[in-house]
N, C-alpha and C positions, 0 to 999 in steps of 0.2 A: 351395711350401715345400720345404725340404730340398735344393734345388738347390745343388751345390757352389760355394763361392767360389773363384775362380781369377783372379788378377790378370794383366793383360797379354794378354788374349785377342784384342785388336785389333792387337797388335804383331807378328803372325806373318809378314806379307808385306812385302817391301821396297817394292813398289808399293802405294799406298793403294787399297783396294777395300772394298766393303761386306761386312763380315764378320757372319754370323749364327751365334751359338753360344749357344743357349738352355739347353744342358746344363752350361755353366760360365759364371758371371757374376761381375762385381764390382759395387760399389754403383751405378755409373753405368750400365753396360750393363743391369743388372736393371731400373732405372727406365725406360730407353729401350725395352726390350722390352715392358714392361707398357703403356707409353704407346702404342707402335706398335700393339699388339693392341687396346687400348681404342678406337683410332680406326678400326678395321676395321668395315665395315658389317655383317658377320656374325661371330659368336663361336664358340668351341669347334671342333667338327669341320667346321663350315660356313665357317670362316675361310679366306680365299683367301691363299695364301702370297705371291703377287705383290703383292697389296694391302698385306700386312704389310711386305714389303720396301720398297715405295714409301714407306710411312709412316716406316719406320726411316731411310731415306735422307734424307727431309725433316727429321727430328728431329735427326739426328746431325751433319749437315754444314751449313756456312754457305750459306744460300740454297738448301739441298737439293741441292747439286752437289758432286761430288768433283773436287777440283783439287789433288791432292797432300796430304801429311801435315798441313799447316797449315790446310787447309780443314775439317778435323774440329774441332768446337767443344770444345777441350780445357779451357779455363777455364769453370767452371760459370756464372759471371756472363755470359760470352759466349754460352753455351748458352741461358741464360734470355732474354737480350736478343733473340737471333735467333728463338727459338721464340715469344716474345711478338709480335715483328714479323710472323711468319708466321701468327699467329692460332691457334696450337695451345694455348698456355697463357696465363694471366694471372697477374701478380704481385699477389696479394691482400694482401701485407704492407703496402704503402703506404697502403691504405685503413684499416688497423687498428692502425698503430703510428706514433708520432711520432719514434722513435729512428732515427738515420741514421748511416752510416759512409761514409767515402771510400775507394774502391778504390785499391790500389797494387800492381800486378801485375808480377812480374819473376821468379818462381820457376823457370819452365821455362827461360828463356834464361840464368838464373844457374847452373843445374845441368844443362847439356846432357848430361852423362855419365849421367844417370838415364834418358834417353830415347834409344833406339837411333837413331831417325830424326833426332834433333838432334845426337847425338854424331858421326854420320857425314856431316853436311851443314851446313856453315857457312851456306849459303843459307837453309836452313830456320830456323836460329837468327835470322837477320836478319829473316825474315818474322814469326817469333814475337815479336820485339821490337816490330815495328810494331803488331801486334795488342795487345800488352801496353800500349803507350803510348796506343793509342786507348781502351782500357778504363779506364786509370788516371785518377785525379782525378774520376771520376764518383761521384756520391752515390747511395746506395741505401738503402732502408728495411730494417730488421731488428728482431729482438726479442732483447735481451740475455738470457742464460740465467737471470739472477737474477730476471727478471720473468715467467718461465714457471711456472705452477702445475702440480701433478701432473694436475689435471683438464683441462689445456689451456685452450682458449678456445672459446666457442660458435661462433665464426666459422671455426674450423679443422674441417673435415669429414673423415669417413672417405674415404680415397682421395686427399686432397690430397698434394702433393709437398713434403717437408721438406728443405731444403738447409741444412746445418749450417756456419755461419761459423767462421773460425779466426783466431787471432792470429799464426800462423806468418808470418814476414816474406815478402812477395812473393806470398802465396797468398790466395785469397778464400774458397773452400769446401773443407772437408776430408772431407765425407761427405754422402750423400744417400739418402733412403728415402721411405716412404709412410706417411701418418698412419693409425693404427688405434686405435680406442677399445676398451678392455677394462675392463669393470666401472666405467665412468665416468672412466677415466684414459687419458691420451694416451700411446700407445706408438708405436714405430717398426718397421715392416716393412721389412727391409733385408737386403742381402747383407753378412754380418758377416765381416770379416777375422779376428776373434778366434775365432769359432765355426766358421769355414771353411765356412759354408753360409748360405742364406737363412733368416732367423728373424724372429719377432716378439720384440722386446726383452723380457726378463724383468721389467725394472723400467720405471716410467714414463719418458718421454723426459726430463723435467727432471732426474731422478736420473742418467740416463745422461750428460747434459751436465755435471752438477756433478762427476762423477768424472774427467772428462778435461780436462786443462789446455789441450789443443789444440782444444777446442770452446768457442766463445764465445757462440753464440746461433743463431738460425734465420732463414731466409727461407721464406715459404710461397707455393706456386704451385698453380694449379688448371687442370685440363684445360678448354679452352674449346670445342673443336669436337667 
């Protein structure tokens, strides 16, 4: 808690490398660090940094291998698919919701000026388009925000990963955090760009979603290993 929110901490090097910065996080790196630590055989002071870094590499990159900027799992749906395939997480939404959406991804290739490694590399844009096409037209399960009560659902547990879907054209997920229940209501533990630090949301998750037009619902994931 109270770790500062800082965007773009993975964009500091021209060459793609495994960056570890637990002192400054955004919503995605916060979840990645928590997941990588949770997978370690020992916790706290006994945690081995080498094991943590190995876990982080596996989580953050396609097939756990660094092969340039586009090997990083930028789209959360890609991140989910790859980590499900690696046996790290499971998508528990599909077992508990009948609502589906069809992915249509193009945001990064359509806005290369927002990403240094795309703006400076037409080759990276071409690779990104290939990944976007591979992900698009796939159907995934989700829960529309209108169907989420303040108390959450009995099948969503403390520590589950909450990925927030978005209606922004070309994008799939706009935010990600961790489920936390407070006095029987579902809240989100997350790195907040508004509060500029890691917080537990002051209001229940369903209220947070209702207030933001760029948030449409959720997907729910659970650590498997």
